[in-house]
C-alpha beads as a LAMMPS data file, in Angstrom:
LAMMPS data file: protein, C-alpha beads

481 atoms
480 bonds

1 atom types
1 bond types

-500.0 500.0 xlo xhi
-500.0 500.0 ylo yhi
-500.0 500.0 zlo zhi

Masses

1 110.0

Atoms # bond

1 1 1 239.552 -432.022 331.434
2 1 1 237.234 -429.147 330.588
3 1 1 238.254 -426.530 328.126
4 1 1 237.531 -422.859 328.442
5 1 1 235.043 -420.665 326.624
6 1 1 235.685 -417.121 325.476
7 1 1 232.823 -414.863 324.397
8 1 1 234.420 -412.828 321.625
9 1 1 232.928 -409.702 320.113
10 1 1 233.272 -409.836 316.309
11 1 1 232.495 -406.141 315.903
12 1 1 229.826 -404.474 313.762
13 1 1 230.473 -406.347 310.504
14 1 1 233.577 -404.866 308.898
15 1 1 236.265 -407.538 309.500
16 1 1 238.855 -404.773 309.895
17 1 1 237.183 -403.712 313.144
18 1 1 237.997 -406.961 314.931
19 1 1 240.332 -406.320 317.868
20 1 1 243.929 -407.548 317.879
21 1 1 243.088 -409.784 320.824
22 1 1 240.217 -411.213 318.811
23 1 1 242.556 -412.137 315.967
24 1 1 244.902 -413.911 318.386
25 1 1 242.050 -415.937 319.841
26 1 1 240.686 -416.965 316.447
27 1 1 244.113 -418.190 315.404
28 1 1 244.334 -420.292 318.577
29 1 1 240.752 -421.603 318.776
30 1 1 239.856 -425.291 318.642
31 1 1 236.141 -424.622 318.083
32 1 1 234.292 -421.510 316.881
33 1 1 230.558 -421.217 317.568
34 1 1 229.416 -418.255 315.483
35 1 1 226.383 -416.066 314.729
36 1 1 224.715 -415.156 311.416
37 1 1 226.195 -411.670 311.039
38 1 1 229.825 -412.721 311.532
39 1 1 231.963 -411.929 308.467
40 1 1 233.265 -415.018 306.617
41 1 1 236.673 -413.295 306.568
42 1 1 236.872 -413.686 310.340
43 1 1 236.194 -417.413 310.113
44 1 1 239.093 -417.681 307.652
45 1 1 241.384 -416.571 310.497
46 1 1 240.682 -419.911 312.190
47 1 1 241.328 -422.561 309.493
48 1 1 242.332 -425.044 312.179
49 1 1 239.110 -424.779 314.154
50 1 1 235.880 -426.725 313.998
51 1 1 233.089 -424.285 313.113
52 1 1 229.491 -424.478 314.302
53 1 1 226.853 -422.145 312.852
54 1 1 224.175 -421.190 315.388
55 1 1 222.966 -418.062 313.593
56 1 1 219.521 -416.622 314.191
57 1 1 217.373 -414.513 311.894
58 1 1 214.435 -412.257 312.591
59 1 1 211.581 -414.574 313.510
60 1 1 213.596 -417.733 312.803
61 1 1 215.852 -419.434 315.317
62 1 1 217.139 -422.724 313.842
63 1 1 219.252 -423.226 316.973
64 1 1 217.373 -422.052 320.103
65 1 1 219.306 -420.328 322.863
66 1 1 218.993 -423.357 325.129
67 1 1 220.615 -425.495 322.447
68 1 1 223.430 -422.954 321.993
69 1 1 224.139 -423.101 325.717
70 1 1 224.304 -426.889 325.526
71 1 1 226.631 -426.804 322.509
72 1 1 229.055 -424.545 324.372
73 1 1 228.965 -426.848 327.389
74 1 1 229.573 -429.968 325.287
75 1 1 232.406 -428.390 323.274
76 1 1 234.082 -427.186 326.470
77 1 1 233.873 -430.725 327.794
78 1 1 236.117 -431.868 324.941
79 1 1 238.929 -429.588 326.117
80 1 1 240.717 -426.816 324.275
81 1 1 239.619 -423.266 323.485
82 1 1 236.012 -422.688 322.484
83 1 1 235.216 -419.288 320.961
84 1 1 231.667 -418.007 321.037
85 1 1 231.918 -415.464 318.211
86 1 1 229.123 -412.907 318.442
87 1 1 228.382 -409.799 316.400
88 1 1 229.119 -406.452 318.031
89 1 1 229.839 -406.840 321.741
90 1 1 228.668 -410.048 323.467
91 1 1 227.348 -408.223 326.521
92 1 1 225.221 -405.663 324.651
93 1 1 221.892 -407.295 323.758
94 1 1 223.781 -410.372 322.650
95 1 1 222.696 -412.719 325.454
96 1 1 226.367 -413.178 326.223
97 1 1 225.731 -412.631 329.908
98 1 1 223.216 -415.481 329.927
99 1 1 225.666 -417.817 328.205
100 1 1 228.455 -416.915 330.628
101 1 1 226.207 -417.458 333.646
102 1 1 225.019 -420.813 332.287
103 1 1 228.587 -422.049 331.845
104 1 1 229.929 -420.783 335.157
105 1 1 227.054 -422.408 337.026
106 1 1 228.284 -425.699 335.571
107 1 1 231.925 -425.140 336.408
108 1 1 233.185 -424.088 332.982
109 1 1 235.661 -421.218 332.805
110 1 1 234.220 -418.403 330.702
111 1 1 235.363 -414.863 330.028
112 1 1 234.436 -412.069 327.658
113 1 1 236.607 -410.183 325.172
114 1 1 234.770 -406.997 324.129
115 1 1 233.934 -406.094 320.567
116 1 1 233.092 -402.813 318.851
117 1 1 229.350 -402.342 319.134
118 1 1 227.287 -401.549 316.065
119 1 1 225.330 -399.026 318.134
120 1 1 228.243 -396.607 317.851
121 1 1 230.214 -397.938 314.866
122 1 1 227.326 -398.072 312.395
123 1 1 226.292 -394.567 313.391
124 1 1 229.852 -393.248 313.024
125 1 1 230.343 -394.944 309.655
126 1 1 227.300 -393.018 308.417
127 1 1 228.841 -389.719 309.534
128 1 1 226.732 -389.308 312.691
129 1 1 228.577 -388.750 315.985
130 1 1 226.729 -390.197 318.964
131 1 1 227.483 -387.058 320.988
132 1 1 228.174 -383.488 319.926
133 1 1 228.676 -380.435 322.112
134 1 1 225.512 -378.374 322.135
135 1 1 223.417 -381.074 320.459
136 1 1 223.753 -384.211 322.554
137 1 1 225.524 -384.859 325.853
138 1 1 224.217 -388.405 326.445
139 1 1 223.614 -391.668 324.590
140 1 1 220.891 -394.198 325.331
141 1 1 221.039 -397.645 323.698
142 1 1 217.758 -399.526 323.658
143 1 1 216.658 -402.847 322.201
144 1 1 213.719 -402.770 319.826
145 1 1 213.235 -406.499 320.234
146 1 1 209.886 -407.635 321.605
147 1 1 209.180 -410.292 324.182
148 1 1 207.316 -413.481 323.310
149 1 1 204.023 -411.681 323.887
150 1 1 204.907 -409.135 321.186
151 1 1 205.131 -406.205 323.603
152 1 1 207.915 -403.613 323.660
153 1 1 209.320 -403.174 327.148
154 1 1 210.365 -399.549 326.666
155 1 1 209.667 -396.631 328.975
156 1 1 208.791 -394.166 326.224
157 1 1 207.925 -391.237 328.526
158 1 1 211.347 -391.515 330.224
159 1 1 213.137 -391.633 326.871
160 1 1 211.202 -388.666 325.514
161 1 1 212.409 -386.613 328.484
162 1 1 215.988 -387.900 328.488
163 1 1 217.268 -385.883 325.553
164 1 1 220.573 -386.825 323.969
165 1 1 220.810 -389.508 321.295
166 1 1 218.542 -392.542 321.313
167 1 1 219.917 -395.608 319.501
168 1 1 217.652 -398.599 318.939
169 1 1 219.112 -401.978 317.990
170 1 1 217.085 -404.871 316.548
171 1 1 214.238 -402.503 315.692
172 1 1 213.684 -403.213 311.982
173 1 1 210.389 -405.036 312.490
174 1 1 209.245 -402.748 315.327
175 1 1 210.373 -399.386 313.941
176 1 1 206.922 -397.867 313.596
177 1 1 205.968 -399.113 317.053
178 1 1 209.115 -397.456 318.451
179 1 1 208.597 -394.135 316.694
180 1 1 204.893 -394.231 317.504
181 1 1 205.680 -394.811 321.180
182 1 1 208.006 -391.816 321.284
183 1 1 205.456 -389.609 319.517
184 1 1 202.696 -390.704 321.881
185 1 1 204.976 -389.860 324.811
186 1 1 205.231 -386.275 323.580
187 1 1 208.524 -386.193 321.671
188 1 1 208.652 -383.514 318.974
189 1 1 207.678 -385.062 315.595
190 1 1 210.321 -382.858 313.904
191 1 1 213.177 -384.456 315.889
192 1 1 215.821 -385.627 313.373
193 1 1 216.098 -389.382 312.921
194 1 1 218.208 -391.756 310.847
195 1 1 218.365 -395.421 309.938
196 1 1 221.699 -397.023 309.060
197 1 1 221.340 -400.329 307.228
198 1 1 224.289 -402.741 307.101
199 1 1 226.505 -400.298 308.963
200 1 1 230.277 -400.662 308.223
201 1 1 229.476 -403.434 305.696
202 1 1 229.191 -403.580 301.909
203 1 1 225.899 -402.070 300.819
204 1 1 225.694 -399.676 303.774
205 1 1 222.788 -397.267 303.415
206 1 1 221.842 -394.167 305.417
207 1 1 218.248 -392.907 305.449
208 1 1 217.440 -389.626 307.197
209 1 1 214.169 -387.988 308.131
210 1 1 212.297 -387.005 311.248
211 1 1 210.718 -388.972 314.040
212 1 1 207.391 -388.586 312.236
213 1 1 208.639 -389.692 308.807
214 1 1 211.499 -392.146 309.306
215 1 1 209.234 -395.183 309.668
216 1 1 207.805 -394.683 306.183
217 1 1 211.117 -393.607 304.635
218 1 1 212.819 -396.759 305.902
219 1 1 210.142 -399.092 304.572
220 1 1 211.875 -402.131 303.119
221 1 1 215.041 -401.813 305.202
222 1 1 216.387 -405.212 306.203
223 1 1 218.317 -406.399 309.233
224 1 1 220.934 -405.542 310.379
225 1 1 220.026 -401.894 310.843
226 1 1 219.939 -399.347 313.637
227 1 1 217.521 -396.504 314.317
228 1 1 218.871 -393.272 315.804
229 1 1 216.793 -390.354 317.077
230 1 1 218.250 -387.005 318.100
231 1 1 219.687 -383.715 316.883
232 1 1 222.982 -385.355 315.848
233 1 1 221.123 -387.045 312.994
234 1 1 221.294 -383.722 311.145
235 1 1 225.056 -384.191 310.769
236 1 1 227.097 -386.000 308.131
237 1 1 230.688 -385.702 309.324
238 1 1 233.859 -387.358 308.053
239 1 1 232.187 -389.406 305.343
240 1 1 234.811 -391.136 303.198
241 1 1 234.732 -390.485 299.410
242 1 1 233.344 -393.951 298.619
243 1 1 231.077 -394.272 301.641
244 1 1 227.999 -396.318 300.830
245 1 1 229.478 -397.663 297.560
246 1 1 230.260 -401.320 296.952
247 1 1 232.972 -403.052 294.917
248 1 1 233.420 -406.690 293.917
249 1 1 237.025 -407.836 293.426
250 1 1 237.518 -410.725 290.988
251 1 1 241.184 -411.424 291.642
252 1 1 242.345 -414.967 292.500
253 1 1 241.943 -416.075 296.098
254 1 1 244.570 -414.471 298.309
255 1 1 245.514 -411.825 295.713
256 1 1 243.122 -408.973 296.474
257 1 1 244.024 -407.964 300.027
258 1 1 245.884 -404.756 299.117
259 1 1 243.097 -403.513 296.857
260 1 1 240.393 -404.486 299.358
261 1 1 242.193 -402.593 302.114
262 1 1 242.576 -399.482 299.963
263 1 1 238.895 -399.522 299.007
264 1 1 237.789 -399.924 302.613
265 1 1 240.066 -397.065 303.642
266 1 1 238.094 -394.884 301.216
267 1 1 234.813 -396.036 302.770
268 1 1 233.699 -398.612 300.183
269 1 1 232.221 -401.955 301.029
270 1 1 234.126 -404.851 299.465
271 1 1 233.204 -408.359 298.381
272 1 1 235.734 -410.892 297.132
273 1 1 234.612 -413.049 294.200
274 1 1 237.570 -414.934 292.688
275 1 1 236.863 -415.403 288.980
276 1 1 240.264 -416.746 288.126
277 1 1 242.131 -419.770 289.382
278 1 1 245.914 -419.988 289.100
279 1 1 247.254 -423.473 288.503
280 1 1 251.051 -423.807 288.929
281 1 1 253.077 -425.335 286.100
282 1 1 256.451 -427.054 286.299
283 1 1 258.645 -425.396 283.644
284 1 1 261.780 -427.475 284.166
285 1 1 265.184 -425.910 284.944
286 1 1 265.098 -422.150 284.993
287 1 1 267.574 -420.165 282.823
288 1 1 269.800 -418.879 285.611
289 1 1 273.251 -419.101 284.064
290 1 1 273.091 -415.629 282.559
291 1 1 273.707 -413.125 281.343
292 1 1 270.189 -412.337 280.211
293 1 1 266.871 -410.872 281.228
294 1 1 264.097 -412.447 283.244
295 1 1 260.904 -410.510 282.594
296 1 1 258.246 -411.035 285.263
297 1 1 254.890 -410.246 283.718
298 1 1 252.709 -410.363 286.856
299 1 1 252.911 -410.500 290.661
300 1 1 251.994 -414.184 290.410
301 1 1 255.016 -414.863 288.204
302 1 1 257.323 -413.233 290.758
303 1 1 255.825 -415.246 293.602
304 1 1 255.989 -418.466 291.587
305 1 1 259.634 -417.838 290.652
306 1 1 260.713 -417.933 294.276
307 1 1 258.645 -421.021 294.976
308 1 1 260.487 -422.782 292.165
309 1 1 263.856 -421.592 293.444
310 1 1 263.078 -422.943 296.893
311 1 1 261.981 -426.285 295.449
312 1 1 265.382 -426.538 293.774
313 1 1 267.226 -425.691 296.971
314 1 1 268.111 -422.209 295.770
315 1 1 267.427 -418.657 296.878
316 1 1 267.735 -415.137 295.468
317 1 1 271.500 -415.504 295.087
318 1 1 270.849 -417.811 292.113
319 1 1 269.643 -414.761 290.182
320 1 1 272.947 -412.945 290.590
321 1 1 273.941 -412.928 286.904
322 1 1 270.448 -412.212 285.596
323 1 1 268.779 -408.871 285.096
324 1 1 265.135 -408.559 286.096
325 1 1 262.344 -406.521 284.555
326 1 1 258.744 -406.139 285.727
327 1 1 255.566 -404.918 284.053
328 1 1 254.382 -402.712 286.920
329 1 1 254.391 -401.697 290.567
330 1 1 252.527 -404.783 291.800
331 1 1 255.138 -407.126 290.368
332 1 1 257.904 -404.871 291.658
333 1 1 256.373 -404.972 295.140
334 1 1 256.329 -408.781 295.044
335 1 1 260.025 -408.775 294.137
336 1 1 260.804 -406.340 296.947
337 1 1 259.372 -408.832 299.453
338 1 1 262.361 -410.993 298.573
339 1 1 264.847 -408.138 298.902
340 1 1 265.293 -407.543 295.164
341 1 1 264.879 -404.348 293.186
342 1 1 264.178 -404.798 289.460
343 1 1 266.660 -403.529 286.893
344 1 1 263.917 -402.270 284.597
345 1 1 260.627 -400.847 285.790
346 1 1 258.415 -398.906 283.332
347 1 1 256.852 -395.615 284.329
348 1 1 253.487 -396.892 283.139
349 1 1 252.002 -400.336 283.616
350 1 1 251.759 -402.866 280.821
351 1 1 253.679 -404.839 278.234
352 1 1 253.871 -401.985 275.730
353 1 1 255.345 -399.580 278.253
354 1 1 257.810 -402.207 279.450
355 1 1 258.945 -402.852 275.874
356 1 1 259.763 -399.146 275.435
357 1 1 261.800 -399.167 278.646
358 1 1 263.464 -402.524 278.051
359 1 1 264.517 -402.445 274.387
360 1 1 267.233 -399.758 274.767
361 1 1 268.800 -401.806 277.578
362 1 1 268.880 -405.272 276.025
363 1 1 272.245 -406.095 274.467
364 1 1 272.362 -408.245 271.305
365 1 1 273.934 -411.175 273.155
366 1 1 271.380 -411.104 275.985
367 1 1 268.406 -413.453 275.618
368 1 1 265.067 -412.495 277.137
369 1 1 262.824 -414.941 278.977
370 1 1 259.219 -413.985 279.625
371 1 1 257.939 -415.563 282.845
372 1 1 254.205 -415.567 283.458
373 1 1 250.928 -417.186 282.517
374 1 1 250.580 -419.746 279.767
375 1 1 248.603 -417.115 277.824
376 1 1 250.705 -413.969 277.707
377 1 1 249.379 -410.599 276.661
378 1 1 250.717 -410.089 273.117
379 1 1 251.948 -406.486 273.470
380 1 1 255.395 -407.284 274.887
381 1 1 256.232 -410.338 272.714
382 1 1 255.170 -408.478 269.567
383 1 1 257.307 -405.458 270.436
384 1 1 260.363 -407.641 271.141
385 1 1 259.942 -409.549 267.880
386 1 1 259.532 -406.332 265.894
387 1 1 262.835 -405.080 267.333
388 1 1 264.637 -408.321 266.483
389 1 1 265.158 -409.349 270.106
390 1 1 265.400 -413.068 270.812
391 1 1 262.890 -414.110 273.450
392 1 1 261.286 -417.215 274.873
393 1 1 258.187 -417.616 277.039
394 1 1 258.406 -419.797 280.129
395 1 1 254.910 -420.495 281.510
396 1 1 254.938 -420.665 285.293
397 1 1 251.177 -421.047 285.736
398 1 1 247.967 -421.210 283.783
399 1 1 244.861 -419.153 284.399
400 1 1 241.518 -420.916 284.517
401 1 1 238.272 -418.927 284.539
402 1 1 236.113 -419.882 287.498
403 1 1 233.342 -418.296 289.519
404 1 1 231.715 -419.738 292.636
405 1 1 229.625 -416.901 294.070
406 1 1 228.152 -417.120 297.543
407 1 1 224.429 -416.497 297.872
408 1 1 225.214 -413.095 299.371
409 1 1 227.294 -411.990 296.375
410 1 1 224.823 -413.433 293.868
411 1 1 221.950 -411.581 295.541
412 1 1 223.990 -408.361 295.627
413 1 1 224.747 -408.463 291.909
414 1 1 221.298 -409.555 290.785
415 1 1 219.583 -406.716 292.629
416 1 1 222.095 -404.166 291.310
417 1 1 223.713 -403.563 294.682
418 1 1 227.306 -403.507 293.394
419 1 1 228.622 -400.247 291.982
420 1 1 231.761 -401.766 290.450
421 1 1 233.127 -405.166 289.513
422 1 1 236.909 -404.953 289.142
423 1 1 238.801 -406.981 286.509
424 1 1 242.525 -407.193 285.760
425 1 1 242.444 -409.724 282.915
426 1 1 240.296 -411.107 280.147
427 1 1 240.283 -414.489 281.896
428 1 1 238.652 -412.928 284.954
429 1 1 235.988 -411.412 282.705
430 1 1 235.371 -414.862 281.195
431 1 1 235.044 -416.420 284.649
432 1 1 232.600 -413.768 285.822
433 1 1 230.505 -414.023 282.664
434 1 1 230.284 -417.806 283.049
435 1 1 229.148 -417.424 286.652
436 1 1 226.475 -414.844 285.767
437 1 1 225.321 -415.678 282.231
438 1 1 221.987 -413.853 282.583
439 1 1 223.090 -410.821 284.595
440 1 1 222.001 -407.558 282.988
441 1 1 224.963 -405.315 282.015
442 1 1 223.070 -402.409 283.552
443 1 1 223.495 -403.910 287.027
444 1 1 227.147 -402.879 287.427
445 1 1 230.117 -401.017 285.968
446 1 1 233.140 -403.079 284.941
447 1 1 236.391 -401.476 286.084
448 1 1 238.922 -402.907 283.632
449 1 1 242.701 -402.694 283.994
450 1 1 244.477 -403.730 280.839
451 1 1 243.599 -404.225 277.190
452 1 1 242.546 -407.872 277.533
453 1 1 240.035 -407.092 280.281
454 1 1 238.620 -404.140 278.351
455 1 1 238.307 -406.121 275.128
456 1 1 236.569 -409.025 276.850
457 1 1 234.143 -406.669 278.614
458 1 1 233.399 -404.737 275.414
459 1 1 232.408 -407.879 273.523
460 1 1 229.775 -408.484 276.191
461 1 1 228.343 -404.986 276.022
462 1 1 229.252 -404.062 279.586
463 1 1 229.545 -400.511 280.848
464 1 1 233.314 -399.997 281.221
465 1 1 235.432 -397.745 283.407
466 1 1 239.101 -398.093 282.339
467 1 1 241.928 -398.092 284.890
468 1 1 245.503 -397.372 283.859
469 1 1 246.826 -400.358 285.854
470 1 1 245.593 -403.006 288.325
471 1 1 247.348 -401.282 291.227
472 1 1 245.180 -400.159 294.125
473 1 1 246.137 -396.504 293.505
474 1 1 245.077 -396.592 289.857
475 1 1 241.852 -398.462 290.576
476 1 1 240.936 -395.808 293.160
477 1 1 241.813 -393.021 290.719
478 1 1 239.427 -394.586 288.211
479 1 1 236.426 -394.885 290.514
480 1 1 236.707 -391.848 292.783
481 1 1 233.957 -389.261 292.181

Bonds

1 1 1 2
2 1 2 3
3 1 3 4
4 1 4 5
5 1 5 6
6 1 6 7
7 1 7 8
8 1 8 9
9 1 9 10
10 1 10 11
11 1 11 12
12 1 12 13
13 1 13 14
14 1 14 15
15 1 15 16
16 1 16 17
17 1 17 18
18 1 18 19
19 1 19 20
20 1 20 21
21 1 21 22
22 1 22 23
23 1 23 24
24 1 24 25
25 1 25 26
26 1 26 27
27 1 27 28
28 1 28 29
29 1 29 30
30 1 30 31
31 1 31 32
32 1 32 33
33 1 33 34
34 1 34 35
35 1 35 36
36 1 36 37
37 1 37 38
38 1 38 39
39 1 39 40
40 1 40 41
41 1 41 42
42 1 42 43
43 1 43 44
44 1 44 45
45 1 45 46
46 1 46 47
47 1 47 48
48 1 48 49
49 1 49 50
50 1 50 51
51 1 51 52
52 1 52 53
53 1 53 54
54 1 54 55
55 1 55 56
56 1 56 57
57 1 57 58
58 1 58 59
59 1 59 60
60 1 60 61
61 1 61 62
62 1 62 63
63 1 63 64
64 1 64 65
65 1 65 66
66 1 66 67
67 1 67 68
68 1 68 69
69 1 69 70
70 1 70 71
71 1 71 72
72 1 72 73
73 1 73 74
74 1 74 75
75 1 75 76
76 1 76 77
77 1 77 78
78 1 78 79
79 1 79 80
80 1 80 81
81 1 81 82
82 1 82 83
83 1 83 84
84 1 84 85
85 1 85 86
86 1 86 87
87 1 87 88
88 1 88 89
89 1 89 90
90 1 90 91
91 1 91 92
92 1 92 93
93 1 93 94
94 1 94 95
95 1 95 96
96 1 96 97
97 1 97 98
98 1 98 99
99 1 99 100
100 1 100 101
101 1 101 102
102 1 102 103
103 1 103 104
104 1 104 105
105 1 105 106
106 1 106 107
107 1 107 108
108 1 108 109
109 1 109 110
110 1 110 111
111 1 111 112
112 1 112 113
113 1 113 114
114 1 114 115
115 1 115 116
116 1 116 117
117 1 117 118
118 1 118 119
119 1 119 120
120 1 120 121
121 1 121 122
122 1 122 123
123 1 123 124
124 1 124 125
125 1 125 126
126 1 126 127
127 1 127 128
128 1 128 129
129 1 129 130
130 1 130 131
131 1 131 132
132 1 132 133
133 1 133 134
134 1 134 135
135 1 135 136
136 1 136 137
137 1 137 138
138 1 138 139
139 1 139 140
140 1 140 141
141 1 141 142
142 1 142 143
143 1 143 144
144 1 144 145
145 1 145 146
146 1 146 147
147 1 147 148
148 1 148 149
149 1 149 150
150 1 150 151
151 1 151 152
152 1 152 153
153 1 153 154
154 1 154 155
155 1 155 156
156 1 156 157
157 1 157 158
158 1 158 159
159 1 159 160
160 1 160 161
161 1 161 162
162 1 162 163
163 1 163 164
164 1 164 165
165 1 165 166
166 1 166 167
167 1 167 168
168 1 168 169
169 1 169 170
170 1 170 171
171 1 171 172
172 1 172 173
173 1 173 174
174 1 174 175
175 1 175 176
176 1 176 177
177 1 177 178
178 1 178 179
179 1 179 180
180 1 180 181
181 1 181 182
182 1 182 183
183 1 183 184
184 1 184 185
185 1 185 186
186 1 186 187
187 1 187 188
188 1 188 189
189 1 189 190
190 1 190 191
191 1 191 192
192 1 192 193
193 1 193 194
194 1 194 195
195 1 195 196
196 1 196 197
197 1 197 198
198 1 198 199
199 1 199 200
200 1 200 201
201 1 201 202
202 1 202 203
203 1 203 204
204 1 204 205
205 1 205 206
206 1 206 207
207 1 207 208
208 1 208 209
209 1 209 210
210 1 210 211
211 1 211 212
212 1 212 213
213 1 213 214
214 1 214 215
215 1 215 216
216 1 216 217
217 1 217 218
218 1 218 219
219 1 219 220
220 1 220 221
221 1 221 222
222 1 222 223
223 1 223 224
224 1 224 225
225 1 225 226
226 1 226 227
227 1 227 228
228 1 228 229
229 1 229 230
230 1 230 231
231 1 231 232
232 1 232 233
233 1 233 234
234 1 234 235
235 1 235 236
236 1 236 237
237 1 237 238
238 1 238 239
239 1 239 240
240 1 240 241
241 1 241 242
242 1 242 243
243 1 243 244
244 1 244 245
245 1 245 246
246 1 246 247
247 1 247 248
248 1 248 249
249 1 249 250
250 1 250 251
251 1 251 252
252 1 252 253
253 1 253 254
254 1 254 255
255 1 255 256
256 1 256 257
257 1 257 258
258 1 258 259
259 1 259 260
260 1 260 261
261 1 261 262
262 1 262 263
263 1 263 264
264 1 264 265
265 1 265 266
266 1 266 267
267 1 267 268
268 1 268 269
269 1 269 270
270 1 270 271
271 1 271 272
272 1 272 273
273 1 273 274
274 1 274 275
275 1 275 276
276 1 276 277
277 1 277 278
278 1 278 279
279 1 279 280
280 1 280 281
281 1 281 282
282 1 282 283
283 1 283 284
284 1 284 285
285 1 285 286
286 1 286 287
287 1 287 288
288 1 288 289
289 1 289 290
290 1 290 291
291 1 291 292
292 1 292 293
293 1 293 294
294 1 294 295
295 1 295 296
296 1 296 297
297 1 297 298
298 1 298 299
299 1 299 300
300 1 300 301
301 1 301 302
302 1 302 303
303 1 303 304
304 1 304 305
305 1 305 306
306 1 306 307
307 1 307 308
308 1 308 309
309 1 309 310
310 1 310 311
311 1 311 312
312 1 312 313
313 1 313 314
314 1 314 315
315 1 315 316
316 1 316 317
317 1 317 318
318 1 318 319
319 1 319 320
320 1 320 321
321 1 321 322
322 1 322 323
323 1 323 324
324 1 324 325
325 1 325 326
326 1 326 327
327 1 327 328
328 1 328 329
329 1 329 330
330 1 330 331
331 1 331 332
332 1 332 333
333 1 333 334
334 1 334 335
335 1 335 336
336 1 336 337
337 1 337 338
338 1 338 339
339 1 339 340
340 1 340 341
341 1 341 342
342 1 342 343
343 1 343 344
344 1 344 345
345 1 345 346
346 1 346 347
347 1 347 348
348 1 348 349
349 1 349 350
350 1 350 351
351 1 351 352
352 1 352 353
353 1 353 354
354 1 354 355
355 1 355 356
356 1 356 357
357 1 357 358
358 1 358 359
359 1 359 360
360 1 360 361
361 1 361 362
362 1 362 363
363 1 363 364
364 1 364 365
365 1 365 366
366 1 366 367
367 1 367 368
368 1 368 369
369 1 369 370
370 1 370 371
371 1 371 372
372 1 372 373
373 1 373 374
374 1 374 375
375 1 375 376
376 1 376 377
377 1 377 378
378 1 378 379
379 1 379 380
380 1 380 381
381 1 381 382
382 1 382 383
383 1 383 384
384 1 384 385
385 1 385 386
386 1 386 387
387 1 387 388
388 1 388 389
389 1 389 390
390 1 390 391
391 1 391 392
392 1 392 393
393 1 393 394
394 1 394 395
395 1 395 396
396 1 396 397
397 1 397 398
398 1 398 399
399 1 399 400
400 1 400 401
401 1 401 402
402 1 402 403
403 1 403 404
404 1 404 405
405 1 405 406
406 1 406 407
407 1 407 408
408 1 408 409
409 1 409 410
410 1 410 411
411 1 411 412
412 1 412 413
413 1 413 414
414 1 414 415
415 1 415 416
416 1 416 417
417 1 417 418
418 1 418 419
419 1 419 420
420 1 420 421
421 1 421 422
422 1 422 423
423 1 423 424
424 1 424 425
425 1 425 426
426 1 426 427
427 1 427 428
428 1 428 429
429 1 429 430
430 1 430 431
431 1 431 432
432 1 432 433
433 1 433 434
434 1 434 435
435 1 435 436
436 1 436 437
437 1 437 438
438 1 438 439
439 1 439 440
440 1 440 441
441 1 441 442
442 1 442 443
443 1 443 444
444 1 444 445
445 1 445 446
446 1 446 447
447 1 447 448
448 1 448 449
449 1 449 450
450 1 450 451
451 1 451 452
452 1 452 453
453 1 453 454
454 1 454 455
455 1 455 456
456 1 456 457
457 1 457 458
458 1 458 459
459 1 459 460
460 1 460 461
461 1 461 462
462 1 462 463
463 1 463 464
464 1 464 465
465 1 465 466
466 1 466 467
467 1 467 468
468 1 468 469
469 1 469 470
470 1 470 471
471 1 471 472
472 1 472 473
473 1 473 474
474 1 474 475
475 1 475 476
476 1 476 477
477 1 477 478
478 1 478 479
479 1 479 480
480 1 480 481
């Protein structure tokens, strides 16, 4: 039996702009055939699927269109759901119509699920509305791609008379030919123009000028980028505080989603680069008889606690006689996911602040167990010992520095394209330093939450921006202009 093919628009690059229907399809797909500009985060939504890379680059097509058509046909012949994941919208200069026609001519069911087009999204993310009363009442989207003979098939005289906003896709290599064609057709050289490089993605850049100057100003711009011409290019509306800035998050895999979302909400581009691996430990029976205090020193320790309870056939009720303390809001939030509110929660993050809040509440007969990494920050244990409180550390996991950068992240850091690299521990600093032993400290600013991260960064001579805690709110407070 033949499967079915869905042409799915992946959007302009920001994984958050994928449609809800797109997410559902990725989670159900048997095969995903994807393009070069598709975010790796979208592919992670389909861990069950076979993935086939058919990406094309300017002037280099490792998999020709005819071969892509054949791949779709062959995969459909195996049955199941085949997703053709294409940047932007499949039917806007994406050759999606050709692929659909090819399949339907051969009896394969094919439909299209629209995606957000970069023609509008990249422009909007740079603060330029495609239309604006009194400036532009129409939008024209044109491909800057040339045919095999190298010629642009653009009616420049018609466009020069059309008015409104002209948006050219795939025009990086032909930009001067495009602007020259419009000038030759009589368009005013002083017409505002803009180029948006990597729109909605980390490293987004906006370059503004006029029709006469934009070609030279945008020299060196790389694909993907769009060229816009029209009066709306004078505007810069609704730009988020961190628009055009880029952050690299070094938290362990699966632990940076909240921070990444908060940064993107502020307009920043975000890359994930785990520099720390968490390896679970088996501590033996947990001290649940009570009374006493369980101190959870990190969100990971809270999550690991409930994994251990489940492995022993227990649930939150087993903690009934114990009191719980946490070092900060992130750990408290992890507890709240299990329906538990901590008994002690310091106003400020960190072991020292927790010690000040906890010591007045610990009774002489109540032991204290510190649950967390095998290497605990010394502030809390030292404060407890100084006060004569009996305590014992129970390691639930160990932290191992690691760093496996993708080529994209390595290139970003080496060319100085990252504004901030965010660290929440000294171990993460160690992992990053091992992954980039020759990276100049001038290439980035280290945002460090906690004394261990700051100390490790200082010994390496990095430029440091301290954050009062690793919470998303405090990281944003540290980096906002």
